[in-house]
MIVOMAR-804468 format. One record per residue: residue number from 1; chain; x, y, z of N, C-alpha, C in turn. Coordinates in steps of 0.2 Angstrom, whole numbers, m for minus. Layout:
(rec NUM, 'A', (X, Y, Z), (X, Y, Z), (X, Y, Z))
...
END
This chain:
(rec 1, 'A', (67, 3, 61), (65, 8, 57), (57, 9, 57))
(rec 2, 'A', (55, 15, 58), (48, 16, 58), (46, 18, 51))
(rec 3, 'A', (42, 14, 48), (40, 15, 41), (37, 22, 40))
(rec 4, 'A', (33, 25, 45), (30, 31, 44), (35, 37, 45))
(rec 5, 'A', (41, 36, 48), (46, 41, 49), (52, 40, 44))
(rec 6, 'A', (52, 35, 41), (58, 34, 36), (59, 39, 31))
(rec 7, 'A', (66, 40, 30), (68, 45, 25), (69, 41, 19))
(rec 8, 'A', (64, 40, 15), (65, 36, 9), (70, 38, 4))
(rec 9, 'A', (70, 45, 3), (75, 47, m2), (82, 46, 0))
(rec 10, 'A', (84, 46, 7), (90, 45, 9), (92, 37, 9))
(rec 11, 'A', (87, 33, 11), (88, 26, 10), (89, 24, 3))
(rec 12, 'A', (85, 27, m2), (86, 25, m9), (93, 27, m11))
(rec 13, 'A', (96, 33, m9), (102, 35, m11), (107, 30, m8))
(rec 14, 'A', (107, 28, m2), (111, 23, 1), (111, 17, m2))
(rec 15, 'A', (105, 14, m5), (105, 8, m8), (106, 8, m16))
(rec 16, 'A', (107, 14, m18), (109, 15, m25), (104, 16, m30))
(rec 17, 'A', (98, 17, m28), (92, 19, m33), (85, 18, m29))
(rec 18, 'A', (80, 18, m33), (73, 18, m31), (72, 11, m27))
(rec 19, 'A', (68, 11, m22), (67, 5, m18), (61, 2, m21))
(rec 20, 'A', (61, m5, m20), (55, m9, m21), (53, m11, m14))
(rec 21, 'A', (47, m10, m12), (44, m11, m5), (40, m17, m6))
(rec 22, 'A', (41, m22, m1), (36, m28, 0), (35, m29, 7))
(rec 23, 'A', (28, m29, 9), (26, m30, 16), (19, m32, 17))
(rec 24, 'A', (18, m34, 23), (11, m35, 26), (10, m29, 30))
(rec 25, 'A', (5, m25, 28), (4, m19, 31), (m1, m20, 37))
(rec 26, 'A', (1, m17, 43), (m3, m17, 49), (m10, m14, 47))
(rec 27, 'A', (m16, m17, 48), (m22, m15, 45), (m24, m8, 48))
(rec 28, 'A', (m22, m6, 54), (m24, 0, 58), (m20, 6, 55))
(rec 29, 'A', (m15, 5, 51), (m11, 11, 49), (m10, 10, 41))
(rec 30, 'A', (m13, 6, 38), (m12, 5, 31), (m12, 11, 26))
(rec 31, 'A', (m17, 15, 27), (m18, 21, 23), (m12, 26, 24))
(rec 32, 'A', (m10, 27, 31), (m4, 31, 32), (2, 29, 29))
(rec 33, 'A', (3, 22, 29), (9, 19, 26), (9, 20, 18))
(rec 34, 'A', (3, 19, 15), (2, 20, 8), (4, 27, 6))
(rec 35, 'A', (1, 32, 10), (2, 39, 8), (9, 41, 9))
(rec 36, 'A', (13, 38, 14), (20, 39, 15), (24, 37, 9))
(rec 37, 'A', (22, 31, 7), (25, 28, 1), (24, 32, m6))
(rec 38, 'A', (18, 34, m6), (16, 38, m12), (20, 45, m12))
(rec 39, 'A', (21, 48, m6), (25, 54, m6), (32, 52, m8))
(rec 40, 'A', (35, 47, m6), (42, 45, m7), (42, 44, m15))
(rec 41, 'A', (37, 41, m18), (37, 40, m25), (38, 46, m29))
(rec 42, 'A', (36, 52, m27), (36, 58, m30), (44, 60, m31))
(rec 43, 'A', (48, 58, m26), (55, 60, m27), (59, 54, m30))
(rec 44, 'A', (55, 49, m33), (58, 43, m36), (62, 39, m31))
(rec 45, 'A', (60, 39, m25), (64, 35, m20), (61, 28, m19))
(rec 46, 'A', (54, 28, m21), (51, 21, m21), (48, 20, m29))
(rec 47, 'A', (51, 14, m31), (49, 12, m38), (42, 8, m38))
(rec 48, 'A', (41, 4, m33), (35, m1, m33), (34, m3, m25))
(rec 49, 'A', (28, m5, m24), (26, m8, m18), (21, m13, m19))
(rec 50, 'A', (23, m19, m16), (19, m25, m16), (17, m26, m9))
(rec 51, 'A', (11, m26, m7), (9, m26, 0), (2, m30, 1))
(rec 52, 'A', (2, m33, 7), (m5, m36, 8), (m8, m31, 13))
(rec 53, 'A', (m15, m31, 12), (m19, m26, 16), (m26, m29, 17))
(rec 54, 'A', (m30, m26, 21), (m36, m28, 22), (m40, m28, 15))
(rec 55, 'A', (m44, m33, 14), (m48, m34, 8), (m52, m27, 6))
(rec 56, 'A', (m55, m25, 11), (m60, m19, 10), (m56, m13, 8))
(rec 57, 'A', (m50, m12, 10), (m45, m6, 9), (m43, m7, 1))
(rec 58, 'A', (m41, m13, 0), (m39, m15, m7), (m44, m13, m12))
(rec 59, 'A', (m50, m15, m10), (m56, m14, m15), (m57, m6, m16))
(rec 60, 'A', (m56, m2, m11), (m57, 5, m11), (m52, 8, m16))
(rec 61, 'A', (m46, 5, m15), (m40, 8, m19), (m41, 7, m27))
(rec 62, 'A', (m44, 1, m29), (m45, m1, m36), (m52, 1, m38))
(rec 63, 'A', (m56, 4, m34), (m63, 5, m36), (m64, 9, m42))
(rec 64, 'A', (m69, 8, m46), (m70, 12, m52), (m74, 18, m50))
(rec 65, 'A', (m74, 23, m54), (m79, 29, m52), (m86, 27, m52))
(rec 66, 'A', (m90, 31, m49), (m97, 29, m48), (m99, 23, m45))
(rec 67, 'A', (m95, 21, m40), (m95, 15, m36), (m95, 17, m29))
(rec 68, 'A', (m99, 13, m25), (m99, 15, m17), (m92, 15, m14))
(rec 69, 'A', (m88, 11, m16), (m81, 10, m13), (m76, 16, m16))
(rec 70, 'A', (m78, 20, m21), (m74, 25, m24), (m73, 31, m19))
(rec 71, 'A', (m67, 33, m18), (m66, 38, m13), (m59, 41, m14))
(rec 72, 'A', (m57, 44, m9), (m50, 48, m9), (m44, 43, m10))
(rec 73, 'A', (m45, 37, m7), (m40, 32, m9), (m39, 30, m16))
(rec 74, 'A', (m45, 29, m19), (m46, 27, m26), (m43, 33, m30))
(rec 75, 'A', (m45, 39, m29), (m42, 45, m33), (m35, 45, m32))
(rec 76, 'A', (m32, 45, m26), (m25, 47, m26), (m21, 41, m29))
(rec 77, 'A', (m22, 35, m27), (m18, 29, m29), (m19, 28, m36))
(rec 78, 'A', (m25, 28, m39), (m26, 27, m46), (m22, 33, m50))
(rec 79, 'A', (m22, 39, m48), (m18, 44, m51), (m11, 43, m52))
(rec 80, 'A', (m8, 40, m46), (m1, 40, m46), (2, 33, m46))
(rec 81, 'A', (m2, 28, m47), (1, 21, m47), (m4, 16, m51))
(rec 82, 'A', (m1, 11, m53), (m5, 6, m57), (m7, 1, m51))
(rec 83, 'A', (m13, 1, m49), (m15, m2, m43), (m19, m9, m45))
(rec 84, 'A', (m17, m14, m42), (m21, m21, m44), (m22, m25, m37))
(rec 85, 'A', (m27, m29, m37), (m28, m34, m32), (m26, m40, m36))
(rec 86, 'A', (m22, m44, m34), (m20, m50, m37), (m24, m56, m35))
(rec 87, 'A', (m26, m56, m28), (m30, m62, m25), (m32, m60, m18))
(rec 88, 'A', (m37, m64, m16), (m40, m63, m9), (m36, m68, m5))
(rec 89, 'A', (m34, m66, 1), (m31, m70, 6), (m35, m72, 12))
(rec 90, 'A', (m37, m78, 13), (m41, m79, 19), (m38, m78, 25))
(rec 91, 'A', (m42, m77, 31), (m39, m76, 37), (m35, m82, 40))
(rec 92, 'A', (m37, m88, 37), (m34, m94, 40), (m26, m95, 38))
(rec 93, 'A', (m23, m91, 34), (m16, m92, 32), (m12, m87, 37))
(rec 94, 'A', (m15, m83, 41), (m11, m79, 46), (m12, m82, 53))
(rec 95, 'A', (m7, m80, 57), (m7, m82, 64), (m4, m76, 68))
(rec 96, 'A', (m8, m73, 72), (m15, m75, 74), (m20, m73, 68))
(rec 97, 'A', (m25, m76, 68), (m30, m75, 62), (m34, m68, 63))
(rec 98, 'A', (m33, m64, 58), (m38, m58, 58), (m45, m60, 57))
(rec 99, 'A', (m49, m55, 58), (m56, m57, 57), (m59, m54, 50))
(rec 100, 'A', (m54, m53, 46), (m56, m50, 39), (m51, m54, 34))
(rec 101, 'A', (m54, m53, 28), (m50, m56, 22), (m44, m51, 21))
(rec 102, 'A', (m39, m53, 17), (m34, m48, 15), (m33, m49, 7))
(rec 103, 'A', (m29, m44, 5), (m28, m44, m2), (m21, m42, m4))
END
């Protein structure tokens, strides 16, 4: 199943209700996946998403206004979701090890 091409409303109907998404997002397409999930949430196909992503992307999503990390990711996801970073994950817990921290 290609996460970017998935028909979330149909999958939610097949499963009997809104989906809860859990995953480790590939860093090179994190934003595209998050926007796809946000679109699906507008149709009540996605209830929640708990994901790991690159630390810097997570910081941009939860950034407060008037901060250098504040941008389109902050605006969109703070408008439509309750965004939180729960903890920083070091590269040493992944194999192969990325060159960045995760959240």
